[in-house]
C-alpha positions as CSV (number, residue, x, y, z in Angstrom):
1,M,87.8,95.9,104.7
2,V,90.2,94.8,107.4
3,I,92.4,91.6,107.3
4,A,92.9,91.1,111.1
5,K,95.4,88.5,112.6
6,A,93.7,86.3,115.4
7,R,93.6,83.2,116.9
8,A,91.0,80.6,116.2
9,V,90.6,77.0,116.8
10,D,89.3,74.5,114.4
11,G,87.1,72.1,117.0
12,P,85.8,70.6,119.9
13,N,89.8,68.9,120.8
14,K,91.7,71.3,118.5
15,A,94.7,73.4,119.4
16,F,94.5,77.2,118.7
17,H,96.4,78.2,115.8
18,T,97.3,81.7,114.2
19,T,95.3,83.1,111.4
20,E,93.0,85.7,109.7
21,I,89.5,86.6,109.3
22,Q,88.1,89.4,107.9
23,R,86.5,92.4,109.4
24,R,84.0,94.2,107.7
25,D,84.0,98.0,105.9
26,L,82.5,100.3,108.2
27,D,78.4,100.9,108.1
28,T,77.7,104.3,109.0
29,H,77.4,103.7,112.6
30,D,80.6,101.5,112.7
31,V,83.9,102.1,115.2
32,L,86.5,99.7,114.3
33,I,89.2,99.4,117.0
34,E,92.5,97.9,117.8
35,I,92.3,95.0,120.1
36,K,94.7,95.6,123.0
37,Y,93.7,93.2,125.2
38,A,91.3,89.9,125.6
39,G,90.4,88.3,128.8
40,I,90.3,84.5,129.2
41,C,86.8,84.0,129.8
42,H,85.1,79.8,130.9
43,S,82.4,80.6,128.3
44,D,85.1,80.8,125.7
45,I,85.5,77.2,126.9
46,H,82.4,76.2,127.1
47,T,81.7,78.1,123.5
48,A,85.8,76.2,122.1
49,H,85.0,72.8,123.8
50,G,81.5,72.8,121.7
51,D,80.2,72.2,125.9
52,W,76.5,74.3,125.1
53,G,76.1,72.8,121.8
54,E,77.2,73.1,118.0
55,V,79.4,75.9,117.5
56,N,80.4,77.0,113.6
57,Y,84.4,76.1,113.7
58,P,86.6,77.9,112.9
59,L,86.0,79.8,116.3
60,V,87.4,83.3,117.4
61,P,86.4,83.5,121.1
62,G,86.6,86.3,123.5
63,H,84.0,89.1,124.6
64,E,86.5,90.2,126.9
65,I,87.8,93.6,125.2
66,A,89.7,96.5,125.8
67,G,91.2,98.9,123.0
68,I,91.5,102.2,120.7
69,V,89.1,103.1,118.4
70,T,91.0,103.7,114.8
71,N,88.6,104.6,112.5
72,V,84.5,105.7,112.1
73,G,81.8,105.7,110.4
74,P,81.0,109.3,109.2
75,E,77.8,108.8,111.9
76,V,79.5,108.1,114.6
77,T,79.3,110.8,117.2
78,S,80.3,108.8,120.3
79,Y,83.7,108.0,119.4
80,K,86.6,109.4,117.6
81,A,90.0,107.4,117.2
82,G,92.8,107.5,119.7
83,D,89.5,106.8,122.8
84,R,90.0,103.9,124.8
85,V,87.2,101.7,124.4
86,G,85.5,98.0,125.2
87,V,83.3,95.6,124.1
88,G,82.0,93.2,126.2
89,C,79.4,89.5,125.5
90,M,76.8,91.2,122.2
91,V,77.6,93.3,119.8
92,D,74.3,94.1,118.3
93,S,70.3,93.1,119.6
94,C,67.4,94.5,117.7
95,G,67.1,97.4,119.4
96,V,63.2,98.1,119.3
97,C,62.1,95.1,121.6
98,K,60.9,96.1,125.1
99,N,63.3,95.1,126.2
100,C,65.5,96.9,124.2
101,Q,64.2,100.0,125.2
102,Q,64.8,99.0,129.3
103,G,68.0,99.4,128.3
104,E,68.2,95.3,129.1
105,E,69.8,94.3,124.9
106,Q,71.3,91.1,127.1
107,Y,67.2,89.9,126.8
108,C,66.1,90.9,123.9
109,L,63.4,89.2,122.8
110,E,65.1,88.5,119.0
111,G,67.9,87.5,120.6
112,N,71.2,89.3,121.1
113,V,74.2,89.1,118.6
114,P,76.9,87.2,121.0
115,T,80.2,88.9,120.4
116,Y,81.0,85.2,118.7
117,A,80.0,82.2,117.7
118,G,76.7,84.8,116.4
119,V,75.6,85.7,113.3
120,D,75.3,89.3,113.1
121,K,72.4,90.8,110.9
122,Y,74.8,91.3,107.8
123,G,74.1,87.5,107.7
124,E,77.5,86.7,108.5
125,P,79.4,84.7,111.1
126,T,80.0,86.7,114.4
127,Q,84.7,86.6,115.6
128,G,85.9,86.8,119.5
129,G,88.4,89.2,120.4
130,Y,91.4,87.1,119.9
131,S,92.2,89.3,117.4
132,T,93.9,92.3,116.3
133,H,90.9,94.9,114.9
134,I,86.9,94.3,115.1
135,V,84.3,96.3,113.9
136,V,81.5,97.2,116.2
137,T,78.2,99.3,116.1
138,E,78.3,102.1,118.3
139,D,75.8,101.6,120.6
140,F,77.7,98.1,121.8
141,V,80.9,99.9,122.3
142,L,82.2,101.5,125.6
143,R,84.1,104.4,126.9
144,I,86.8,102.8,129.6
145,P,87.5,105.6,132.2
146,D,91.2,106.7,132.1
147,N,92.2,105.7,135.6
148,I,91.5,101.8,134.5
149,G,94.9,100.2,132.7
150,L,93.1,98.2,129.3
151,D,95.3,95.2,130.5
152,V,92.3,95.2,133.9
153,A,89.6,96.9,132.0
154,A,89.5,93.5,129.9
155,P,88.0,91.3,131.8
156,L,85.3,93.6,133.6
157,L,83.3,93.1,130.4
158,C,82.4,90.5,130.9
159,A,83.6,89.7,134.6
160,G,82.6,92.8,135.7
161,I,79.3,93.4,134.9
162,T,77.8,89.4,135.2
163,T,78.4,90.5,139.0
164,Y,78.0,93.7,138.9
165,S,74.3,93.4,137.7
166,P,73.1,90.9,140.1
167,L,74.1,92.7,143.0
168,N,72.9,96.0,141.6
169,H,69.3,94.5,140.9
170,W,69.1,93.1,144.8
171,N,69.6,95.6,146.3
172,A,73.3,94.6,147.5
173,G,74.4,97.6,149.7
174,P,74.8,98.5,153.3
175,G,72.5,96.7,156.0
176,K,72.8,93.4,153.4
177,K,74.3,90.3,153.9
178,V,75.8,89.3,151.1
179,A,77.2,85.5,150.3
180,V,79.4,84.7,147.3
181,V,79.4,80.9,146.3
182,G,83.0,80.4,144.4
183,M,86.2,82.4,144.6
184,G,87.9,82.0,140.5
185,G,86.7,84.7,138.2
186,L,83.8,85.9,139.0
187,G,83.8,85.2,142.7
188,H,86.6,87.6,143.0
189,M,85.0,90.2,141.2
190,A,81.9,89.7,142.9
191,V,83.9,90.7,146.5
192,K,85.1,93.8,145.3
193,I,82.3,94.9,143.8
194,A,79.6,93.6,146.8
195,N,82.2,95.4,149.3
196,A,82.2,99.0,147.8
197,M,78.8,99.2,147.4
198,G,78.8,98.8,151.0
199,A,76.9,94.8,152.0
200,E,78.6,92.8,153.8
201,V,80.8,90.0,152.3
202,T,80.8,86.3,153.0
203,V,83.1,83.9,150.6
204,L,81.2,80.4,150.4
205,S,84.5,77.7,148.2
206,Q,85.1,74.8,148.9
207,T,88.1,75.1,150.8
208,L,90.4,78.0,152.6
209,N,93.2,77.8,150.3
210,K,91.7,80.8,148.8
211,Q,91.1,82.9,152.4
212,E,94.0,85.0,152.4
213,D,93.2,86.5,149.0
214,G,89.1,87.1,150.0
215,L,89.8,89.0,152.9
216,Q,92.1,90.9,151.0
217,F,89.1,91.7,148.2
218,G,87.2,92.2,151.2
219,A,85.0,89.7,152.6
220,V,84.6,89.4,156.0
221,N,83.9,85.7,156.7
222,Y,85.2,82.8,154.2
223,F,83.9,79.2,155.1
224,A,84.5,76.0,153.6
225,T,82.0,74.3,151.8
226,S,83.6,71.2,152.3
227,D,82.7,71.4,155.9
228,A,79.5,70.5,156.6
229,Q,79.2,72.6,159.9
230,T,79.2,75.3,157.5
231,F,75.6,74.4,156.7
232,E,74.3,74.4,159.9
233,K,76.5,77.2,161.2
234,L,75.2,80.1,158.4
235,S,71.8,78.3,158.0
236,G,69.5,81.4,156.9
237,T,72.3,84.2,157.1
238,F,72.1,86.0,153.6
239,D,69.9,88.6,152.2
240,L,71.4,87.8,149.0
241,M,73.3,84.9,147.2
242,I,75.7,85.0,143.9
243,N,76.4,81.3,143.0
244,T,79.3,81.9,139.9
245,V,80.5,78.7,140.1
246,S,79.6,76.1,137.1
247,A,79.9,73.3,139.0
248,D,76.9,70.7,139.8
249,I,76.4,71.8,143.3
250,D,73.3,71.1,145.6
251,I,71.7,74.0,145.2
252,N,69.4,73.4,147.9
253,A,71.8,72.7,150.1
254,Y,72.7,76.6,149.9
255,L,68.8,77.7,149.7
256,S,68.8,76.9,153.1
257,L,71.4,79.3,154.2
258,L,68.6,82.4,153.0
259,T,66.8,84.4,155.8
260,L,63.6,85.5,155.0
261,D,62.7,86.7,151.4
262,G,66.1,86.1,150.3
263,T,67.8,85.4,146.5
264,L,70.3,83.5,145.6
265,V,71.0,83.8,142.0
266,N,73.0,82.1,139.6
267,V,75.4,83.6,137.2
268,G,77.7,81.1,136.6
269,A,76.2,78.4,133.9
270,P,76.7,74.3,134.3
271,S,75.4,72.3,131.6
272,Q,73.5,70.0,133.8
273,P,70.2,71.1,135.2
274,L,70.2,71.9,139.3
275,P,67.2,69.9,141.1
276,V,65.3,72.1,143.6
277,H,63.2,71.0,145.6
278,V,60.3,73.1,146.1
279,F,60.4,73.1,150.1
280,S,64.2,75.0,149.7
281,L,61.5,78.1,149.4
282,I,57.9,78.2,150.0
283,P,59.3,77.9,153.6
284,H,61.3,81.3,154.2
285,R,59.5,82.9,150.5
286,R,63.0,82.0,149.2
287,S,63.9,83.0,145.5
288,F,65.8,81.2,143.2
289,A,66.9,83.6,140.4
290,G,69.4,83.8,137.2
291,S,71.3,86.3,136.3
292,M,73.2,87.1,132.5
293,I,75.4,89.8,132.2
294,G,74.2,92.8,131.9
295,G,72.7,96.2,129.8
296,I,75.3,98.5,127.9
297,R,74.1,101.4,130.0
298,E,74.7,99.5,133.2
299,T,77.9,97.8,131.6
300,Q,78.6,101.7,131.2
301,E,77.5,101.6,135.1
302,M,79.9,99.3,136.1
303,L,82.7,100.4,134.6
304,D,82.5,103.9,136.0
305,F,81.9,102.3,139.4
306,C,85.1,101.1,139.5
307,A,87.0,103.4,138.6
308,K,85.2,105.5,141.1
309,H,86.2,102.7,143.7
310,D,89.6,101.4,142.3
311,I,88.2,97.9,141.6
312,A,90.1,96.4,139.4
313,P,90.7,92.3,138.6
314,N,93.6,90.0,139.5
315,I,94.8,89.0,136.5
316,E,98.1,86.9,134.5
317,V,99.1,88.7,131.3
318,I,99.9,85.9,128.5
319,S,101.0,85.6,125.2
320,A,99.0,84.1,122.4
321,D,101.0,80.9,122.0
322,Q,99.5,80.8,125.8
323,I,95.5,80.0,124.7
324,D,95.5,76.6,125.1
325,D,97.5,75.7,128.4
326,A,95.7,79.0,129.6
327,Y,92.3,77.4,129.4
328,E,93.5,73.7,130.9
329,R,94.1,75.8,134.1
330,V,91.2,77.5,134.4
331,M,89.5,74.0,134.3
332,A,91.7,73.1,136.9
333,S,91.4,76.5,138.7
334,K,94.7,76.7,138.7
335,V,94.6,81.3,138.1
336,K,94.9,83.9,140.5
337,Y,92.0,85.0,138.6
338,R,92.0,86.5,135.0
339,F,93.9,85.6,132.1
340,V,94.7,88.2,129.7
341,I,96.1,88.1,126.3
342,D,98.4,90.5,125.0
343,I,96.9,90.6,122.0
344,S,100.2,92.5,120.2
345,T,101.6,88.8,120.7
346,I,99.4,87.4,118.1
């Protein structure tokens, strides 16, 4: 059993503190990873603050994990000590249901095991990547390509796959007009990936503050949604929209921007319902959909795609004692564009 150093929080309004957690002994197909970097996702903040329901504290968040394999179980065939690897939002699933068999473990009918704030098959609570080590079954470990740094790889394990999956599923590519709603940690990755897929990308952000960045990342247009004329000008324009924001927005106004058979996909997860008028959908056969991360096979595909196209998130590396401040900055939208914790500072 490995004793890992970690940063944990003891309640919704508590500060992070240094602690130690136990990682299980290696089972036959387990991989022990020394974590080098862990990204901060908005989901970490929602969970730590108890926004999505009851949480068993103390909690160690973190599901954007990059590190090095240090040991493997006796029957592991995919990895060896020294390999560069990552772990995303889930660490196990039933493996036998229809969705798992199709490589869509994120939609496991028995419920996948989240990297933190879950319960594993041994009946133990899962703890995440704000820690020095983690043990994961080999089927849920990803290989990080050599030309992607471990620091920038970490956010790809959530922000990257969360945006890649719907763009891939709804066939973003040449001849498609794609709008990205929001230019934060998720949004800036959606712009980069959609552009690399060959789509014509437009950013819809509340203000024009990040316009220069958006155009640099590959968008051809950038509009402020605070300007009512934006919705008049762009009515019926887009084949696909990826909504990355977690705020309460007028979803019907955004649906009006879709063309015939267009689809708006929500990847942001607001805590309150988003009312949808049926006549925002019926007249142009529009669709309103949701998407949650991606399966392990697709996540590896995303990593390889990013390596091929030289795609990486824009990050700010912080020390472990800056997590509380980073949370406040994320909530205030004062980060460009993803915080990554240097785990050696725990």
